VOGU-3710 file (C-alpha; in Angstrom, 3 decimals, decimal comma):
1> mgltvitsdv> -174,988/-192,056/-42,393  -175,749/-195,555/-43,739  -178,004/-197,929/-42,104  -176,170/-200,213/-39,673  -176,880/-204,013/-40,151  -176,698/-206,091/-37,000  -177,514/-209,675/-36,043  -179,793/-210,587/-33,177  -176,900/-212,082/-31,127  -174,860/-208,805/-31,027
11> vssvfasrec> -174,594/-207,166/-27,619  -172,136/-204,285/-27,686  -171,522/-200,971/-25,932  -171,997/-197,714/-27,754  -171,358/-195,461/-24,756  -170,523/-196,057/-21,003  -169,817/-193,727/-18,146  -170,334/-193,967/-14,373  -173,883/-192,750/-14,830  -175,065/-194,009/-18,110
21> glllgdarev> -174,640/-196,967/-20,436  -176,020/-197,498/-24,031  -176,235/-200,997/-25,393  -176,717/-202,204/-28,871  -178,783/-205,199/-29,645  -182,266/-206,835/-29,543  -183,723/-205,839/-26,186  -184,706/-209,495/-25,384  -181,061/-210,613/-25,928  -179,502/-207,665/-24,105
31> lrtmaddsvd> -181,705/-207,914/-21,117  -180,704/-211,500/-20,555  -177,212/-210,331/-19,864  -178,361/-208,013/-17,040  -178,305/-208,910/-13,310  -181,445/-209,714/-11,307  -183,021/-206,885/-9,358  -180,720/-204,309/-10,802  -183,118/-201,788/-12,120  -185,423/-199,351/-10,133
41> ctvtsppyys> -187,643/-198,141/-12,908  -188,296/-198,804/-16,715  -189,832/-196,165/-18,818  -190,247/-197,115/-22,468  -192,161/-196,868/-25,807  -191,560/-199,849/-27,945  -191,923/-199,755/-31,801  -195,665/-199,849/-32,477  -197,220/-202,901/-34,383  -196,646/-202,689/-38,096
51> qrrhvgdsvh> -194,461/-199,658/-37,845  -190,996/-201,233/-38,132  -187,938/-199,108/-38,281  -185,249/-199,842/-40,718  -182,312/-201,177/-38,738  -181,151/-203,879/-41,047  -182,678/-206,804/-42,919  -181,075/-209,404/-40,645  -182,826/-208,007/-37,615  -186,255/-209,202/-36,604
61> eigsektvee> -187,230/-206,037/-34,758  -190,229/-205,888/-32,473  -193,029/-204,211/-34,433  -192,452/-206,259/-37,616  -194,448/-209,311/-36,594  -197,116/-210,555/-38,965  -199,966/-210,786/-36,452  -201,093/-208,975/-33,412  -200,642/-212,207/-31,259  -196,951/-212,425/-32,318
71> yvealasvgr> -196,375/-208,671/-31,434  -198,036/-209,217/-27,975  -195,863/-212,172/-27,324  -192,673/-210,414/-28,427  -193,415/-207,668/-25,858  -194,318/-210,163/-23,277  -190,888/-211,691/-23,726  -189,397/-208,360/-22,969  -191,681/-207,956/-19,996  -190,574/-211,287/-18,570
81> elyrvtrptg> -186,868/-210,145/-18,587  -187,865/-206,746/-17,224  -189,657/-208,453/-14,270  -186,462/-210,332/-13,598  -184,091/-207,348/-13,671  -186,434/-204,946/-11,768  -186,008/-204,646/-7,957  -188,932/-205,780/-5,810  -189,876/-202,205/-5,248  -189,563/-201,168/-8,835
91> sfwlnlddkc> -191,782/-199,885/-11,568  -192,349/-200,428/-15,228  -194,030/-197,670/-17,400  -195,099/-198,760/-20,966  -196,430/-196,426/-23,583  -198,385/-198,064/-26,330  -200,679/-197,027/-29,096  -203,429/-198,930/-30,809  -203,956/-199,762/-34,582  -207,098/-199,673/-36,604
101> erkewlgipw> -207,374/-202,235/-39,342  -210,430/-202,909/-41,472  -212,438/-200,309/-39,563  -211,755/-201,976/-36,260  -209,357/-201,086/-33,374  -207,265/-204,041/-32,437  -207,111/-203,260/-28,679  -203,246/-203,714/-28,679  -202,522/-201,707/-25,557  -204,842/-203,726/-23,214
111> rvafamreig> -203,866/-206,972/-24,874  -200,225/-206,306/-23,795  -201,305/-205,096/-20,402  -203,121/-208,376/-19,686  -200,210/-210,380/-21,044  -197,912/-208,515/-18,463  -200,287/-209,445/-15,735  -199,816/-213,056/-16,602  -196,166/-212,573/-15,995  -196,636/-211,097/-12,618
121> wkirseviwh> -196,837/-207,449/-13,207  -199,648/-205,492/-11,360  -201,227/-202,661/-13,179  -201,073/-199,680/-10,808  -202,257/-197,044/-13,233  -203,511/-196,597/-16,695  -202,698/-192,965/-17,986  -204,438/-191,276/-20,869  -201,863/-189,475/-22,825  -203,891/-186,564/-24,479
131> kpkhvpnaak> -202,166/-185,081/-27,606  -203,737/-181,756/-28,120  -202,135/-181,279/-31,593  -202,852/-184,444/-33,263  -203,003/-185,738/-36,838  -206,368/-185,078/-38,476  -208,458/-188,049/-39,251  -209,820/-188,378/-42,779  -212,188/-191,292/-41,899  -215,838/-190,552/-42,227
141> drltpahell> -217,135/-193,045/-39,818  -214,949/-192,857/-36,622  -213,629/-190,104/-34,368  -210,117/-188,655/-34,647  -207,804/-190,524/-32,230  -206,040/-187,923/-29,946  -204,561/-190,073/-27,196  -202,312/-192,972/-26,378  -202,060/-195,182/-23,199  -199,191/-195,358/-20,701
151> fhfvkskday> -199,468/-198,214/-18,159  -197,636/-198,218/-14,848  -196,884/-201,781/-13,642  -195,390/-202,783/-10,314  -193,954/-205,931/-8,893  -195,429/-205,573/-5,434  -197,933/-203,431/-3,435  -195,090/-201,901/-1,719  -193,475/-200,421/-4,756  -191,474/-197,246/-4,290
161> ydmdairkpt> -193,582/-194,017/-4,955  -192,732/-190,567/-4,074  -196,066/-188,776/-4,359  -194,704/-185,422/-3,087  -192,211/-185,200/-5,929  -195,042/-185,019/-8,499  -197,836/-183,081/-6,633  -199,325/-180,079/-8,529  -198,905/-176,842/-6,684  -202,041/-175,413/-5,270
171> sspnlgkngv> -202,794/-171,672/-5,558  -203,254/-169,537/-2,630  -206,767/-168,722/-1,198  -208,399/-165,574/-2,681  -210,659/-162,952/-1,408  -214,298/-163,008/-2,601  -217,111/-160,744/-2,389  -217,971/-159,086/0,858  -214,557/-160,155/2,230  -215,250/-163,924/2,046
181> vktprgvsgv> -212,111/-165,961/1,723  -212,370/-168,778/-0,861  -210,044/-171,711/-1,566  -208,556/-172,103/-4,995  -211,412/-174,465/-5,810  -214,002/-171,793/-4,811  -215,042/-173,176/-1,364  -215,980/-170,501/1,104  -217,942/-172,578/3,574  -221,203/-170,759/2,874
191> ryrrqilasv> -222,840/-173,678/1,035  -221,692/-176,211/3,654  -223,188/-174,011/6,441  -226,598/-173,832/4,619  -226,603/-177,731/4,226  -225,812/-178,350/7,833  -228,489/-175,943/9,120  -231,147/-177,446/6,667  -230,181/-181,101/7,381  -232,757/-183,431/8,660
201> alteeekraa> -230,172/-186,284/8,929  -228,167/-184,630/11,603  -229,101/-184,174/15,293  -228,875/-180,716/16,860  -225,715/-181,820/18,669  -224,146/-183,160/15,341  -225,034/-179,794/13,671  -223,240/-177,863/16,375  -220,153/-180,138/16,100  -220,280/-179,797/12,187
211> ldaldsavqk> -220,456/-176,031/12,303  -217,681/-175,772/14,771  -215,433/-177,934/12,520  -216,480/-175,899/9,381  -215,518/-172,681/11,228  -212,199/-174,108/12,325  -211,468/-175,148/8,637  -212,448/-171,753/7,222  -210,203/-169,983/9,921  -207,235/-172,189/8,970
221> vksglllgfr> -207,715/-171,152/5,246  -207,779/-167,545/6,264  -204,611/-167,758/8,291  -202,748/-169,786/5,631  -202,514/-172,921/7,598  -204,784/-174,737/5,047  -204,945/-174,407/1,259  -208,323/-175,976/0,930  -210,935/-178,479/2,079  -214,180/-180,365/1,291
231> mlirgtkrpt> -216,895/-181,378/3,653  -219,042/-184,440/3,547  -222,456/-184,198/5,271  -224,517/-187,158/6,159  -227,574/-187,297/3,805  -226,242/-184,712/1,141  -223,665/-186,611/-0,866  -222,223/-190,123/-1,342  -219,102/-190,411/0,568  -215,716/-191,205/-1,140
241> hgnasalsgr> -215,139/-194,906/-2,074  -218,733/-195,959/-1,348  -221,331/-195,977/1,479  -220,083/-199,185/3,330  -218,435/-198,096/6,613  -216,511/-201,318/6,609  -214,886/-200,295/3,407  -214,619/-196,576/3,720  -213,238/-194,469/6,527  -215,156/-191,499/5,418
251> akeletrgfa> -218,364/-193,505/5,368  -217,616/-194,601/8,894  -216,961/-191,092/10,056  -220,280/-189,886/8,414  -222,038/-192,654/10,388  -220,601/-191,880/13,790  -220,219/-188,062/13,588  -222,487/-187,019/10,795  -219,787/-185,131/8,811  -216,181/-185,406/7,596
261> ilthhsrgsv> -213,590/-182,772/6,654  -211,269/-183,676/3,794  -208,241/-181,344/3,698  -206,070/-180,672/0,718  -202,368/-181,674/1,002  -200,198/-178,609/1,822  -197,790/-179,637/-0,930  -200,335/-179,813/-3,711  -202,741/-182,138/-5,304  -202,220/-185,577/-6,752
271> ptdvwtiqie> -201,983/-185,597/-10,515  -204,816/-187,191/-12,414  -204,419/-190,100/-14,871  -205,179/-187,828/-17,932  -202,063/-185,932/-19,115  -202,130/-183,435/-21,859  -198,708/-183,280/-23,339  -197,661/-182,077/-26,884  -195,724/-184,293/-29,159  -192,030/-182,920/-29,406
281> dsifpenhya> -191,688/-183,115/-33,190  -189,528/-180,206/-33,948  -186,800/-180,016/-31,359  -184,284/-181,845/-33,481  -185,079/-180,828/-37,029  -181,823/-182,286/-38,368  -182,849/-185,816/-37,862  -185,941/-188,072/-38,563  -186,275/-189,803/-35,133  -189,566/-189,659/-33,195
291> vfpealvelp> -188,940/-187,894/-29,882  -190,559/-189,177/-26,830  -191,876/-185,976/-24,950  -189,723/-185,242/-21,869  -192,787/-184,348/-19,789  -194,210/-187,721/-20,447  -190,996/-189,384/-18,973  -190,302/-186,957/-16,115  -193,330/-187,668/-13,871  -192,798/-191,407/-13,760
301> iratcprggt> -189,044/-191,028/-13,010  -189,663/-188,493/-10,345  -192,376/-190,709/-8,707  -190,967/-194,110/-9,043  -187,286/-194,039/-9,180  -185,322/-192,704/-6,044  -182,446/-190,239/-6,716  -179,329/-192,106/-7,574  -181,368/-195,091/-8,765  -181,190/-196,739/-12,183
311> vldpfvgsgt> -183,711/-196,021/-15,046  -183,870/-198,455/-18,016  -185,353/-197,940/-21,517  -185,008/-201,122/-23,595  -186,224/-199,297/-26,707  -184,332/-196,059/-26,050  -184,745/-194,714/-29,550  -183,804/-190,873/-29,459  -182,755/-191,113/-25,919  -185,285/-189,069/-24,033
321> tavvalrlgr> -185,679/-191,444/-21,044  -181,853/-191,472/-20,542  -181,504/-187,751/-20,909  -184,386/-187,015/-18,369  -183,064/-189,590/-16,014  -179,502/-188,079/-16,006  -181,104/-184,549/-15,642  -182,999/-185,676/-12,618  -180,073/-187,173/-10,774  -180,604/-190,880/-11,824
331> kaigidasad> -178,443/-193,382/-13,556  -179,554/-194,588/-17,012  -179,319/-197,604/-19,264  -180,581/-197,507/-22,879  -180,826/-200,423/-25,271  -181,750/-200,279/-28,998  -181,440/-202,315/-32,082  -180,399/-199,233/-34,070  -176,845/-198,184/-33,961  -177,804/-194,830/-35,542
341> cleftkkril> -180,399/-194,064/-32,759  -177,738/-194,841/-30,105  -175,205/-192,545/-31,777  -177,944/-189,777/-31,653  -178,742/-190,604/-28,063  -175,085/-190,389/-27,196  -174,807/-186,930/-28,605  -177,839/-185,781/-26,518  -176,441/-187,326/-23,421  -172,983/-185,599/-23,820
351> evsgqpatln> -174,917/-182,244/-24,276  -176,599/-182,844/-21,048  -173,694/-184,167/-19,011  -170,754/-182,596/-20,583  -168,788/-185,791/-19,873  -166,486/-187,355/-22,474  -167,590/-190,770/-23,928  -165,794/-193,984/-23,282  -166,309/-196,428/-26,059  -166,527/-200,266/-25,582
361> mfsesssver> -166,197/-200,282/-21,700  -169,076/-202,845/-21,165  -168,169/-206,484/-20,980  -170,811/-209,218/-20,821  -170,901/-209,033/-17,016  -170,548/-205,370/-16,385  -173,303/-202,792/-15,757  -173,863/-199,276/-14,869  -172,253/-198,679/-11,350  -174,578/-198,114/-8,451
//
């Protein structure tokens, strides 16, 4: 298939259904045609700086800028439109990589993140995407890069977030030596009991209360009512979120009772902000498109887009964001400056949904139905 040449003012539909729409054009131009507060979640990975794709000589695609400052401003212009089309409870996940020039990292991801803050986006999380199988580094004076950044931005502190949808399942308690039951993290209560009995920071009354609370927690683990717990004891460990009782509820509990029990959630633990995910570079050997890992997209969509909500990717590329969104019961809108990429994305979507394509159904004022 030959390269498709388009101009920056073209906004046309490549695919449209009740659940998904694919739009051809520059993201900045297409986004301007979308309604305010119409998107629940955006997950995207724009073209990296100085890594321009070939979509036609008449297109000034993001990534082809001459300076980092121009690149940051180009992404900020997209961020401004995304802020407008995103619902007040919505989220924006942005994957970016850095670039090393003249033996110096340019700091692109954080430059863009701060530019987004100026627009009004709030940084909720910075995720380290660790790539276990990375490209070896031939440089003799710097470490091999093996990660990229994924920023989670929100419009308000009350942004939609379904933590239960992304919790990591916790293993069941196991039987240790001498019949001692241990939590999945190896807690049996023996060490806490020793600390309580040896404490000089607790009164005798506080020790008795702490031992009773410890025995109760251990019994709940044995009976299956509790998957795990931690115990904070005055004078043995700094409490979570600092020592100031005015700032930390745990610190206040230590101050008044001498101890605190932190139970693990029955549905599992909260994921960390370091994700080890392999690049999916061999799933579609018949094409040359870089494929966004589905695992990298799935957690953001599960957590920050309600079922039936709309997920947007203004640089949809090979279509992973749209495909995952549809598989998870969300609607999807994909934008790209490459008609060839959108054709490939359309094929992936049809494979997932099994629905026939309807071409050229979008007018300037239409959108994916909600």
